[in-house]
C-alpha positions as CSV (number, residue, x, y, z in Angstrom):
1,M,5.6,-58.5,38.3
2,A,2.3,-59.0,40.2
3,D,-0.8,-60.2,38.5
4,W,-2.6,-57.0,39.3
5,E,0.1,-54.9,37.8
6,R,0.2,-57.1,34.7
7,T,-3.4,-56.6,34.2
8,R,-3.2,-52.8,34.8
9,E,-0.4,-52.5,32.3
10,G,-2.4,-54.4,29.6
11,N,-5.4,-52.2,30.1
12,R,-3.3,-49.0,29.9
13,S,-1.7,-50.2,26.7
14,E,-5.1,-51.1,25.1
15,W,-6.5,-47.7,26.2
16,V,-3.5,-45.8,24.8
17,Q,-3.8,-47.7,21.4
18,R,-7.4,-47.1,21.2
19,C,-6.9,-43.2,21.7
20,G,-4.3,-43.3,19.0
21,S,-7.0,-44.8,16.6
22,L,-9.4,-41.9,17.5
23,S,-7.3,-39.1,16.2
24,G,-9.4,-38.4,13.4
25,L,-6.7,-37.7,11.0
26,I,-4.3,-40.5,10.7
27,V,-4.7,-44.2,12.0
28,A,-1.5,-45.0,14.0
29,T,-1.0,-48.5,15.2
30,E,1.9,-49.5,17.4
31,S,3.9,-52.6,16.8
32,R,4.2,-55.2,19.4
33,E,7.7,-54.5,19.8
34,T,7.1,-50.9,20.8
35,R,4.6,-52.0,23.4
36,T,6.9,-54.6,25.0
37,E,9.7,-52.0,25.3
38,R,7.7,-49.7,27.4
39,K,8.7,-49.3,30.9
40,P,6.2,-50.3,33.5
41,V,4.2,-47.7,35.3
42,S,5.7,-46.9,38.7
43,S,2.6,-45.4,40.5
44,E,-1.2,-44.9,40.0
45,G,-0.4,-41.3,39.7
46,D,2.0,-41.7,36.5
47,H,-0.8,-43.9,35.2
48,R,-3.4,-41.1,35.3
49,K,-1.0,-38.5,33.9
50,E,-0.2,-40.7,30.9
51,V,-3.9,-41.5,30.1
52,S,-4.7,-37.8,30.4
53,A,-2.0,-37.0,28.0
54,A,-3.2,-39.5,25.5
55,R,-6.7,-38.2,25.8
56,R,-5.4,-34.6,25.2
57,D,-3.4,-35.8,22.1
58,V,-6.5,-36.9,20.4
59,G,-8.6,-34.0,21.6
60,E,-11.0,-36.0,24.0
61,K,-10.4,-33.8,26.9
62,R,-10.4,-30.6,24.8
63,P,-13.2,-30.4,22.4
64,L,-12.1,-28.7,19.0
65,T,-14.7,-26.1,18.7
66,S,-13.2,-23.1,16.8
67,V,-11.9,-23.4,13.1
68,S,-8.4,-22.1,14.1
69,T,-8.1,-24.6,17.0
70,R,-9.0,-27.5,14.6
71,Q,-6.6,-26.2,11.9
72,Q,-3.9,-26.1,14.5
73,H,-4.8,-29.7,15.5
74,I,-4.5,-30.8,11.8
75,A,-1.1,-29.2,11.4
76,E,0.2,-30.9,14.7
77,M,-1.1,-34.3,13.7
78,V,0.3,-34.0,10.1
79,K,3.5,-33.0,11.5
80,K,3.5,-35.9,14.0
81,Y,2.7,-38.4,11.2
82,A,4.9,-36.9,8.6
83,G,5.2,-39.1,5.5
84,S,1.9,-40.7,6.1
85,P,-1.0,-39.9,3.7
86,V,-4.0,-37.9,5.3
87,T,-6.9,-40.5,5.1
88,T,-9.6,-38.9,6.9
89,L,-9.9,-35.0,6.9
90,S,-13.5,-34.2,5.8
91,H,-15.0,-35.0,9.2
92,H,-13.9,-31.5,10.1
93,L,-16.1,-30.2,7.6
94,D,-19.4,-29.2,9.4
95,E,-21.7,-26.2,9.6
96,L,-19.4,-24.3,11.9
97,W,-16.6,-24.8,9.3
98,L,-18.8,-23.7,6.5
99,T,-20.0,-20.7,8.5
100,E,-16.5,-19.6,8.9
101,A,-15.8,-20.1,5.1
102,Y,-18.8,-18.0,4.2
103,G,-17.4,-15.1,6.4
104,R,-14.1,-15.3,4.4
105,V,-15.8,-14.9,1.2
106,R,-15.5,-11.3,-0.1
107,K,-18.8,-9.6,0.1
108,D,-18.1,-7.6,-2.9
109,S,-17.3,-10.5,-5.2
110,A,-19.0,-10.7,-8.4
111,P,-22.0,-13.3,-8.7
112,G,-21.7,-16.4,-10.8
113,V,-23.9,-17.9,-13.7
114,D,-27.0,-18.0,-11.2
115,G,-26.6,-14.1,-10.4
116,Q,-26.9,-14.6,-6.7
117,T,-24.8,-12.3,-4.5
118,V,-23.1,-13.1,-1.3
119,A,-25.6,-10.9,0.6
120,G,-28.5,-12.8,-0.9
121,Y,-26.9,-16.3,-0.1
122,G,-26.6,-15.1,3.5
123,E,-30.4,-14.4,3.9
124,S,-31.0,-18.0,4.5
125,L,-27.4,-18.9,5.4
126,E,-28.3,-21.7,7.9
127,A,-30.6,-23.6,5.6
128,N,-28.2,-23.2,2.7
129,L,-25.2,-24.3,4.6
130,A,-27.1,-27.3,5.8
131,S,-28.1,-28.3,2.3
132,L,-24.5,-27.7,1.0
133,L,-23.0,-29.7,3.8
134,E,-25.4,-32.7,3.1
135,R,-24.8,-32.6,-0.6
136,A,-20.9,-32.4,-0.3
137,K,-20.7,-35.3,2.2
138,S,-23.3,-37.6,0.4
139,G,-21.5,-37.0,-3.1
140,S,-24.6,-35.3,-4.7
141,Y,-23.0,-31.9,-5.0
142,R,-22.7,-31.0,-8.5
143,A,-19.9,-28.3,-9.4
144,P,-21.9,-25.4,-11.1
145,L,-20.7,-23.6,-14.3
146,V,-18.0,-21.0,-14.0
147,K,-18.6,-17.8,-15.6
148,R,-15.5,-16.7,-17.6
149,V,-14.6,-13.1,-18.5
150,H,-11.3,-11.6,-19.9
151,I,-9.4,-8.8,-18.1
152,P,-6.3,-6.9,-19.7
153,K,-3.0,-8.7,-18.8
154,S,-0.9,-6.5,-21.0
155,E,-1.0,-4.1,-23.8
156,T,-1.8,-6.9,-26.3
157,E,-2.9,-10.0,-24.1
158,T,-5.8,-10.7,-21.7
159,R,-6.2,-13.0,-18.9
160,P,-9.3,-15.2,-18.4
161,I,-10.9,-15.0,-15.1
162,G,-13.5,-17.5,-13.8
163,M,-16.4,-16.3,-11.6
164,P,-17.9,-19.2,-9.6
165,T,-21.2,-19.2,-7.8
166,V,-21.3,-18.1,-4.3
167,E,-22.1,-21.5,-2.9
168,N,-19.1,-22.9,-4.9
169,K,-17.0,-20.1,-3.4
170,V,-18.0,-21.1,0.0
171,L,-17.2,-24.9,-0.4
172,E,-14.0,-24.2,-2.2
173,T,-12.9,-21.8,0.7
174,A,-13.9,-24.6,3.2
175,V,-11.8,-27.2,1.4
176,K,-9.0,-24.8,1.1
177,M,-9.2,-24.2,5.0
178,L,-8.8,-28.1,5.4
179,L,-5.8,-28.2,2.9
180,E,-3.8,-25.5,4.1
181,P,-2.7,-26.8,7.3
182,V,-1.7,-30.0,5.7
183,Y,0.4,-28.5,2.9
184,E,1.9,-25.7,4.9
185,Q,3.9,-28.5,6.6
186,E,5.0,-29.7,3.2
187,F,5.7,-26.4,1.2
188,L,9.5,-25.2,1.4
189,D,10.9,-21.8,2.1
190,C,11.5,-21.0,-1.6
191,S,7.7,-20.7,-2.1
192,Y,6.1,-17.4,-1.4
193,G,2.9,-17.1,-3.4
194,F,-0.7,-17.4,-2.0
195,R,0.6,-18.6,1.4
196,P,-0.5,-17.3,4.8
197,G,2.0,-14.9,6.2
198,R,3.9,-14.6,2.8
199,S,3.9,-11.9,0.3
200,T,5.5,-10.6,-3.0
201,H,7.7,-8.2,-1.1
202,Q,9.2,-11.0,1.0
203,A,9.9,-12.8,-2.3
204,L,11.7,-9.7,-3.8
205,D,13.8,-9.4,-0.7
206,A,14.8,-13.0,-1.1
207,V,16.0,-12.4,-4.5
208,R,18.0,-9.3,-3.5
209,R,19.6,-11.3,-0.6
210,A,20.4,-14.3,-2.8
211,V,22.2,-12.2,-5.4
212,M,23.9,-10.0,-2.9
213,T,25.2,-13.0,-0.9
214,M,26.7,-14.5,-3.9
215,G,28.2,-11.3,-5.1
216,G,26.2,-11.6,-8.3
217,G,25.8,-14.4,-10.6
218,W,23.6,-16.0,-13.4
219,V,19.8,-15.7,-13.2
220,V,17.6,-18.2,-14.9
221,D,14.6,-16.3,-15.8
222,V,11.8,-19.1,-16.6
223,D,8.4,-18.5,-18.1
224,V,5.9,-21.3,-18.1
225,R,3.6,-21.1,-21.0
226,K,-0.1,-20.6,-19.8
227,Y,0.6,-22.5,-16.6
228,F,-2.9,-22.4,-15.0
229,D,-4.6,-23.4,-18.3
230,T,-2.3,-26.5,-19.0
231,I,-2.1,-28.3,-15.7
232,P,-3.0,-31.9,-16.6
233,H,-5.9,-33.1,-14.4
234,Q,-4.8,-36.7,-14.1
235,K,-1.2,-35.5,-13.0
236,L,-2.6,-33.1,-10.5
237,R,-4.8,-35.6,-8.9
238,E,-1.9,-38.1,-8.7
239,V,0.1,-35.4,-6.9
240,L,-2.8,-34.7,-4.5
241,D,-3.1,-38.5,-3.8
242,L,0.5,-38.4,-2.5
243,R,-0.8,-36.6,0.5
244,I,-4.5,-36.6,0.6
245,R,-6.5,-39.8,0.6
246,D,-9.9,-38.5,1.8
247,G,-12.7,-39.6,-0.6
248,V,-14.8,-36.5,0.0
249,I,-12.1,-34.0,-0.6
250,S,-10.7,-35.9,-3.6
251,R,-14.2,-36.1,-5.2
252,L,-14.9,-32.4,-4.7
253,V,-11.5,-31.5,-6.2
254,G,-12.3,-33.7,-9.3
255,K,-15.7,-32.2,-9.7
256,W,-14.2,-28.7,-9.7
257,L,-11.6,-29.6,-12.3
258,K,-14.2,-30.8,-14.7
259,A,-16.7,-28.1,-14.1
260,G,-18.0,-26.4,-17.3
261,V,-17.0,-22.9,-18.4
262,W,-19.7,-20.4,-19.5
263,E,-18.5,-17.8,-21.9
264,A,-20.6,-15.6,-24.0
265,G,-23.6,-18.1,-24.1
266,L,-21.4,-21.2,-24.9
267,V,-20.4,-24.0,-22.4
268,T,-17.2,-25.9,-22.7
269,Y,-15.5,-28.4,-20.6
270,P,-11.7,-27.9,-20.4
271,E,-9.6,-31.1,-20.4
272,A,-6.6,-29.3,-18.4
273,G,-5.9,-26.4,-16.1
274,T,-7.5,-25.1,-12.8
275,P,-10.4,-22.7,-12.8
276,Q,-9.0,-19.2,-12.9
277,G,-10.7,-17.2,-10.3
278,G,-11.7,-20.1,-8.1
279,V,-10.8,-19.8,-4.5
280,I,-8.8,-23.0,-4.4
281,S,-7.1,-22.6,-7.7
282,P,-4.1,-20.9,-6.5
283,L,-3.6,-23.6,-3.7
284,L,-3.7,-26.4,-6.4
285,S,-1.2,-24.6,-8.4
286,N,1.3,-24.2,-5.4
287,I,0.8,-28.0,-4.7
288,Y,1.6,-29.0,-8.2
289,L,4.6,-26.9,-8.7
290,H,5.8,-27.8,-5.2
291,E,6.1,-31.4,-6.6
292,V,7.2,-30.5,-10.0
293,L,9.8,-27.8,-9.1
294,D,10.4,-27.0,-5.4
295,R,11.0,-30.4,-4.1
296,W,12.8,-31.7,-7.2
297,F,15.2,-28.7,-7.1
298,V,16.0,-28.8,-3.4
299,Q,16.4,-32.6,-3.1
300,E,17.7,-33.7,-6.5
301,I,19.2,-30.7,-8.4
302,K,20.7,-28.4,-5.9
303,P,23.1,-31.0,-4.2
304,K,24.6,-31.9,-7.6
305,L,25.5,-28.3,-8.6
306,L,29.1,-27.1,-8.6
307,G,28.3,-23.7,-7.0
308,E,25.6,-22.0,-4.9
309,A,22.0,-21.8,-6.4
310,E,18.8,-20.4,-4.9
311,L,15.2,-20.8,-6.1
312,I,12.7,-18.1,-5.4
313,R,9.1,-18.7,-6.6
314,Y,5.9,-16.8,-6.3
315,A,2.9,-19.0,-7.8
316,D,4.1,-19.7,-11.6
317,D,6.6,-17.0,-11.6
318,F,10.0,-18.1,-10.4
319,I,13.8,-17.5,-10.9
320,V,16.9,-19.4,-10.0
321,V,20.0,-17.5,-9.1
322,C,23.3,-19.5,-9.9
323,E,26.9,-18.8,-9.0
324,R,28.2,-20.5,-12.1
325,R,27.1,-20.3,-15.6
326,E,27.5,-24.0,-16.2
327,D,25.1,-24.5,-13.5
328,A,22.5,-22.3,-14.9
329,E,22.7,-24.1,-18.3
330,T,22.4,-27.6,-16.7
331,L,19.5,-26.5,-14.7
332,L,17.5,-24.9,-17.5
333,E,18.1,-28.2,-19.7
334,K,17.0,-30.4,-16.9
335,A,14.0,-28.2,-16.1
336,A,12.6,-28.4,-19.6
337,T,12.7,-32.1,-19.4
338,R,11.2,-32.2,-16.0
339,F,8.3,-30.0,-16.9
340,Q,7.5,-31.6,-20.1
341,S,7.1,-35.0,-18.1
342,Y,4.4,-33.3,-16.0
343,G,2.5,-31.9,-19.0
344,L,4.0,-28.3,-18.8
345,T,6.0,-26.1,-21.3
346,I,8.7,-23.5,-20.8
347,H,8.3,-20.7,-23.1
348,P,11.3,-20.8,-25.4
349,E,11.3,-17.0,-26.2
350,K,10.6,-15.6,-22.8
351,T,13.0,-17.9,-20.9
352,R,16.7,-16.8,-20.8
353,I,19.9,-16.8,-18.8
354,V,20.8,-13.3,-17.5
355,D,24.3,-12.4,-16.9
356,F,23.9,-10.7,-13.5
357,R,27.5,-10.8,-12.2
358,H,28.8,-8.0,-10.1
359,P,30.0,-5.1,-12.3
360,W,33.5,-5.7,-11.3
361,K,33.6,-9.4,-12.0
362,S,32.0,-8.9,-15.6
363,K,33.8,-7.3,-18.4
364,D,30.5,-6.3,-20.1
365,Q,27.8,-4.2,-18.5
366,P,25.5,-6.4,-16.4
367,Q,22.2,-7.2,-17.8
368,T,18.8,-6.7,-16.0
369,F,15.9,-8.9,-15.3
370,D,12.3,-8.5,-14.3
371,F,10.5,-10.3,-11.4
372,L,7.1,-9.5,-9.9
373,G,6.7,-6.2,-11.5
374,F,10.3,-4.7,-10.8
375,T,13.4,-4.5,-12.9
376,H,16.4,-5.5,-11.0
377,Y,19.7,-3.8,-11.8
378,W,23.2,-3.1,-10.4
379,E,23.8,0.5,-9.4
380,K,26.8,2.3,-7.6
381,T,26.1,3.5,-4.1
382,R,27.2,6.6,-2.4
383,R,30.2,4.9,-0.7
384,G,31.5,3.7,-4.1
385,G,30.4,0.2,-4.0
386,Y,27.7,-1.5,-5.8
387,A,24.1,-2.7,-4.9
388,V,21.2,-4.4,-6.4
389,K,18.3,-1.9,-7.0
390,R,14.8,-2.4,-8.1
391,K,12.5,-0.1,-10.0
392,T,9.1,-0.3,-11.4
393,K,9.1,-2.4,-14.5
394,G,8.5,-0.1,-17.6
395,K,5.6,-2.1,-19.0
396,K,3.8,-1.9,-15.5
397,F,4.5,1.7,-15.3
398,R,2.9,2.5,-18.6
399,A,0.0,0.3,-18.2
400,A,-1.0,1.9,-14.8
401,L,-0.7,5.4,-16.4
402,V,-2.8,4.4,-19.5
403,K,-5.5,3.0,-17.0
404,I,-5.4,6.2,-15.0
405,G,-5.7,8.4,-18.0
406,E,-8.7,6.4,-19.4
407,W,-10.4,6.9,-16.0
408,C,-9.7,10.6,-16.0
409,K,-11.1,10.9,-19.5
410,E,-14.4,9.0,-18.6
411,H,-14.9,10.8,-15.3
412,R,-13.7,14.3,-16.3
413,H,-17.2,15.6,-15.7
414,D,-17.5,14.2,-12.2
415,S,-17.1,16.6,-9.1
416,M,-13.6,17.7,-8.3
417,A,-14.0,16.0,-4.8
418,D,-15.1,12.8,-6.1
419,Q,-12.1,12.6,-8.7
420,H,-9.7,13.6,-6.2
421,Q,-10.9,10.8,-3.9
422,E,-10.6,8.1,-6.4
423,L,-7.0,9.3,-7.9
424,T,-5.9,9.4,-4.4
425,S,-6.9,5.8,-3.9
426,Q,-5.3,4.8,-7.0
427,V,-2.0,6.5,-6.3
428,L,-1.8,5.1,-2.7
429,G,-2.6,1.7,-4.1
430,H,0.3,2.0,-6.6
431,M,2.6,3.2,-3.8
432,E,1.5,0.4,-1.5
433,Y,2.9,-2.2,-3.9
434,Y,5.9,-0.3,-5.6
435,G,6.9,1.8,-2.6
436,I,10.1,-0.1,-1.9
437,R,13.5,1.3,-1.0
438,G,15.3,2.5,-4.0
439,N,12.3,3.2,-6.2
440,S,11.9,6.8,-5.2
441,R,12.5,8.2,-8.7
442,A,9.9,5.9,-10.4
443,L,7.4,6.8,-7.7
444,G,8.0,10.5,-8.2
445,A,7.7,10.1,-11.9
446,F,4.4,8.3,-11.6
447,C,2.9,10.8,-9.2
448,S,3.8,13.8,-11.6
449,E,2.4,11.9,-14.6
450,V,-0.8,11.3,-12.7
451,K,-1.2,15.0,-11.9
452,R,-0.4,15.9,-15.5
453,L,-3.1,13.6,-16.9
454,W,-5.7,14.8,-14.5
455,C,-4.8,18.4,-15.4
456,Y,-5.1,17.6,-19.1
457,W,-8.5,16.0,-19.0
458,L,-9.8,18.7,-16.6
459,S,-8.8,21.4,-19.2
460,R,-10.9,19.3,-21.8
461,R,-14.3,19.6,-19.8
462,S,-15.6,22.1,-22.3
463,R,-14.5,23.6,-25.6
464,E,-13.4,26.7,-23.9
465,K,-9.7,27.1,-23.4
466,R,-8.6,26.6,-19.9
467,N,-5.4,27.9,-18.4
468,R,-3.6,24.8,-17.3
469,Q,-1.3,26.7,-15.1
470,W,-4.4,27.8,-13.2
471,L,-5.6,24.3,-13.0
472,W,-2.2,23.2,-11.8
473,K,-2.2,25.7,-9.1
474,L,-5.7,24.8,-8.1
475,L,-4.9,21.1,-7.7
476,D,-1.8,22.0,-5.4
477,E,-3.9,24.1,-3.1
478,R,-7.2,22.5,-2.9
479,F,-6.9,19.0,-4.2
480,P,-3.3,17.7,-3.8
481,L,-2.4,14.3,-4.6
482,P,-0.3,12.2,-2.3
483,R,3.4,12.7,-2.3
484,P,5.6,9.7,-3.2
485,R,6.9,7.9,-0.3
486,I,8.5,4.7,0.6
487,V,5.9,2.2,2.0
488,H,8.2,-0.8,2.5
489,P,11.5,0.3,4.2
490,A,14.7,-1.5,4.0
491,T,15.1,-4.8,6.1
492,P,17.9,-5.0,8.7
493,H,20.2,-7.1,6.4
494,Q,19.7,-4.6,3.5
495,L,21.1,-1.6,5.4
496,N,24.7,-2.8,5.4
497,W,24.7,-4.6,2.1
498,S,26.8,-3.0,-0.7
499,F,30.0,-4.4,-2.3
500,S,32.9,-2.0,-2.3
501,S,35.3,-4.7,-3.7
């Protein structure tokens, strides 16, 4: 090889290596063996093409201006260097990124302990974001107190909800936008909760598909006791360190975990759990259960089982459909030990193994199980076979009617038009979630009960006795409520699924 060719080859290798170190995400170095194995450049045109490709790879020729473009770039680089921890991620955090994060904060979200609203924060948005960015990068940012309230979870339990300040929501949203492209490359298909492009109805469809494919089986219905309140901070940070080694991001997450909670004038500092109501809390819970459950089940447990098994998880709610009973028992025993080693506890009373075998395979009547607000059960089809059906969970059905009855009682003196508008909205919202194929009877019963409750409280607007039949006719003619309908039709694979033998 001529001297000028060797010189050009050396310059080209040095340039490509330098470009690789400018990726801004993972510093990738090439070994000497890799460089010596490269084929010599055959022409000056090929040399220009390779250098241009290297520049495009690190974004030098294409400035990453928009947030979506940069998120795509992060995802591509994480995928390219899979297995290596992300060391520099916070350099994407700038005023443009924070502006996009502010736009994603709900404008009607409740204010935090400082009483500032989203609109009020936006009046001096440029100055506020510049100050927030400087404090977040320098480390002087202090996580404010989180205001906590309790909302009804069931007829006897309440759920604590945190309300961070607007500034904290903006910063949490910005960090979430940084972490999502990284962990979307890590999360498995069995996870459906709080992920872009995934929903509860997809998880429900996966449950039905798993059961129907196996022809029934044993369902391990697991309940994690107070999951969001018991995640150990140290364990969570260790799990994050497996993938994220950026000092700015790690420091911010640590401050949010240690943030104080203001409740009824008292301030406490929790030693475990993620802040409920925080924007980043669902993502942190997903990351933790991905390591504790998803990856462990797919890589270590499932290959050792005797039969088929499928895991379906939505946030902290998950079930495992097993083909054989012994596999279900083994899984439940090992899961209890696994969760305990990560500081979590499986509820002994609410966790059970359900005999959900096909009616023709089981001597006894198949049991039912609840998942994501629906009761799953076997029912005979018109063709004489059996299929898995879903109906509204009884507790959820009653709770929704109690809530509507209380609203009708409190607002019975409002104008009929205003009451009709609100009740229509509530009925449509109910059908938006529960309007799945096979749930027509429950939807019809719900609409009838809402109309009955409305008619009852309208008749109690005064002490005078009102003819409820007249009121019922009036509602039908002038203020009709929406009729029950299926919002989520059957997917293509459901149309031909029914076992006749």
